[in-house]
N, C-alpha and C positions, 0 to 999 in steps of 0.2 A: 470355880464357883458353881454351885448347883443351881440349875435353872428352876425358877418358880413362876407359875402362872395360874390364873383363875380359869377353870374350864367353863365355857359357856354352854348352857343347856338349851337345846333347840328341839322343836317338834319335827318329826319326820326323819330324824337322823338314822333310823334303822333301815330306811329305804335303800334301794340299790344306788350306788354313787353315780352321779352324772359324769359322763365321759366327754372330755374335750380333745379335739384333734387340732394341734397347732401346725399349720402348713407354713413352713419357712420359705419365702421367696428369696432368690439371690439378692444380697445386699439389704436384707431386712433390717429394720430398726431394732437394735438390741434393747433400748429403753422401753419401747412400746411392748415388745414381747415379754421381757422380764417382769414388767409391771403387772401384766395380766396373769402370768404363770404364778408369781409369788402371792398374788391375792388368793388364789385357790389353795396354795400350800398352807398359807397362814389360816385360812378358814378351817382346813382339816385339823391344824394344830390347836386351834382355839376350842374345838369341841372334842378333841382327842378321838376323832373318828374319821374314817375316809368318806367324806361327803363328795369329793371330786377326785377323779383320776384324769390322766392325760397321756397323750402320745405325741411325739414330734414326727412330722412327716415332711417329705420334700421330694421334688422331682428327681427320679433316679434312685431314691432311697439310700443315698450314701452320705455325703457331707454338703453343708450349705454354709456360706460365709455371710456374716452380718456386715453392715456398712462400715463398722470399725475395723474390719479385716479378720476378726476372730472366726475360726471355723468350728462348726457344730456337727456332731454325728447325729443324723436322724434315724429313727427306728423303723420307718417303713416308707415305701414308695406311695404314689397316689393310687391307693387301692379302694375297693368298694367298702363303705363303712356301714355301721349299724344304724338303723333308722332313728334311734334316739340320741345319736352322737351330736355334739355341737362342734361345728367347724369354725376355726378362727384363722383366717389367712393373714399372715404378717408381711406387710410391705415395707418399703424403705426407699432407698435411692434407685433411680433408673427403673421404676416399677413397670414402665412400658416394655422394656426388654425382658424383665423377669416374668411378665405375663405371657408365657409361651402358648402355643396352640394346644399342647398337652395339658397345661394347667386349665385353660379355658374349657376344653372338652370334659375334663374331669369334674370341674366345679358345676358345669351345666348338668351333668349326669346326676350328681349328688343332689342338686337342687330339685330336679324332676322327681327324685325319690322322697322329697319332703323334708330334708334335713334343715336345721336351723344353721345359717351361715353368716359369718361376720367378717369384716375387713378392718384390720388395725392399721393405723397410720395411712399410708398411701394405697393400701390394698382395696380401698373403695373403687379405685380405678379398675382393678381386676374384676370386681363384682359387676361394675357398670359395663365393662367390655363384654362380659358374658351375658349381659341383658338381664341381670338379676335385680337391678335397681330401677327398671323402667316403671314410671308412675309412683315411685316411692321417695320418701324423704331420706336424705343421706348427708354425711359430712365427710370432709377430707382435710388434711393439713392445709392451713391458709396459703402456704407457698404454692400449692398445686391447684388452688381453686379456680384461677383464671383459665388455665388450660382445660380443667374438668368441665367448666361451664360451656366452653366453646365446643367440646366434643360430645357432651352428653346432655343435650337440651331437654331430653325426656325425663331427666332426674331432677327432683326438687332439692337442690343443694342448699343446706343451711350452714350457719356459722357455729353451730353447737359443738361442745366438746365431744359429745357422742350422740348417736341417734339410733333409735330402735323403731322399725316400722314393720310390723308383722314378724315374720321369721328372718328378717334381715337386720343386721347390726353393723354400724360403722363408727369409727372413732377418728379424732383429729390428729392422733399421734401423741408421742411423749407420754406424760402421766395420765392422759385421758383414758388410757386402758384401765387404770385403777378405778375411775369413776364408773365405767361400764361394768366391770366385774363386781363392784360393790352393789350396783343396781341388781345384777343377776343374783348375787348372794342374798340380798334383802328380799327379793321376790321368792327365792327358794326357801329361806329359813328365818326371815325376819330382820328387822332393823337392828336389833341388839347385836346380832352376829356381825352384820356389816359394819356397825360402829366399832365393835371390838377389833375387827381386822384393820380398820382405818387407824385406830389407836396404836396398834402394833407397828404400823408403817409410818408412824409420826405424821399422819396425813390429817391435818387439822380442819380442812374445809372440803367436805364432800360436795362435788358439783353434780348438778342434774342436767338433763338434756335441754334445759332452758338457759343454761350458762353458755356464754360465747367463749371461743377459744383465744381470741386476740385481746390484748389490752385495749382499753378505751382510747380514743384518739388523743385526748389530753395527756394521758399517761404515756402513751407510746412515743409521742413527739416532744414531751416535756413542756407542753404549753397548757396553761390553765385558763386562758382567756376564752370565755364561752362562745363568743361570736366567731372568733378565729377557728375554734374547733368545729363549729357548725359548718363553716365554709369549707374546711378541709374534708369533712365527711361528705358534703355535696360533691366535691371534686372526685372523691374516691368512687362515688356511685354513678358518676357520669363521665366515664372514660371514652366510650365510643362516640358520644356526641357532646363534646366539651361545651361548657357554659362560659360566656364571656365574664370577665371580672366585674364589669358594671352591673350585670344582672345578679351575680353572686352577692355583690355589696348591697344592692337594693333588697334582695331577699332576706338579708339579716338586719336591715334597717340602718345602713350606714352609707356614706359616700364612697366612691371609688378611691378617692385620695386617702380617706381614713383606712380603708382596707389595705392599700399599698403600704401605709406607714406601719400597720400591724404586722404584716409579713416581713418587712424590713427589720422591725424591732425584734421579733421573736425568732424568725427563721433566716434572717440575713439574705433574703432573696425576694424577688417580686412575686406576686400571685401567679403571673404568667409563667415564670420560670419554674416555680414549684409544681404547677399543674403539668407542665411539660415533662418534668422528671417523673411524676406519677405515671404518665402515659408511656414513657419510654421504659420504665421499670416493668410495667405489664407486658409491653412488647417483647422485652428480653425474655421474660418468663415463657411467653408463647413460642418464641423461637427455640428456646432450649427444651421445652417439654412437649411440643406437639409437632405434627408434620404439616401444619397449616402453611400455605404459600406466603411468601413475604408480602405480597399484595393484600391478602386477606388479613394478615397480622396488622398491616398498616391501617386498614379500614376499621378493624376491631378496636384500634387505639386512637381513633379520631383523626387520622391523617388522610387528607383528600387525595394525595398522589404518592406513589412509591418514591419519586425523586425527592419530595419534601421530607418524607419519612427517613430516607437514607441519609439525607443531609443532617437532619437533627440527631439521628442515631450516632452518626460518626462524630459529630461535635461533642456528644456526651460520653460515648464509650470508646472513642478512638479506633473504631472499626466499623465496617458496614454491616447491615443486617444479613447480607448474602454471605459474607465471610464468617459471621457469627454462626449462621446455620451450618456452613461447611465445616467449621471447626468442631461444632457439637456432633455432627455426623461422624467425624473422624474419631472422636473420643468414644462415642457409643459403639463403634464397630470393633473396638479393641477387645 
């Protein structure tokens, strides 16, 4: 079947193409990378001109594996780039290990030369580790936000699907790369082209940097009761210094007994139990994703003593925080 398409006319299409350098970190997210790359490819196709070009780079200049295990051949090592190149670092699983000293030195050098640099998915960690996000707004995949906040308090972390602050860009991962690239395309060549690219990708709802990456609390937990959702949101925002159920109930205008009944009805657990599970979940994220001491993890999650923390952790996860940390270190060293 012969391909048919309507060519979009844009102003400035005769200018030199904008060049992107995709830096693939070990175990990078394939979805995040492919979403960004294909947005550029489709933009070229829609105008029947080369608006964008790209190069794949990686440490060593040989091959890099994505988190799904597929191996990619990259075209170049971490070399000096042209000043008008745009760098997009693609992160994924175990980004701390993939952010090597060579990667950090290279990205700092390119930043000093004034290049526009972005981090897709977890690569916001790489930019922050290099000091490129100090005093700037940024975002990262929600699963990594707890550990990011603990390590980089000089960065203003948002829950946006993507964030642009000056010449730094970050995305939350997954399909948020599409939203960032559509924003870039719209800025370069207009909304009509960005919308045409979105149509080609069957992407019906283009998000902005004002859209948040996670589902709303009611949608995420399957509960539509407004006061219960409000209490859960308050719990999520007060992990380090937990609020008692009586105060939570009072803040939403109900009795402690009424709050207890709501939790039992919709979530089959008490408010105290649910709150504890939230705190332990954050603790596990910090143990798995940071080198914070067990004591500091306990304090960050609202536990007054390591012994109480260990007891609660073991009851929920059937292992101790110390063993969890040791097991994670063993996996990371492989």
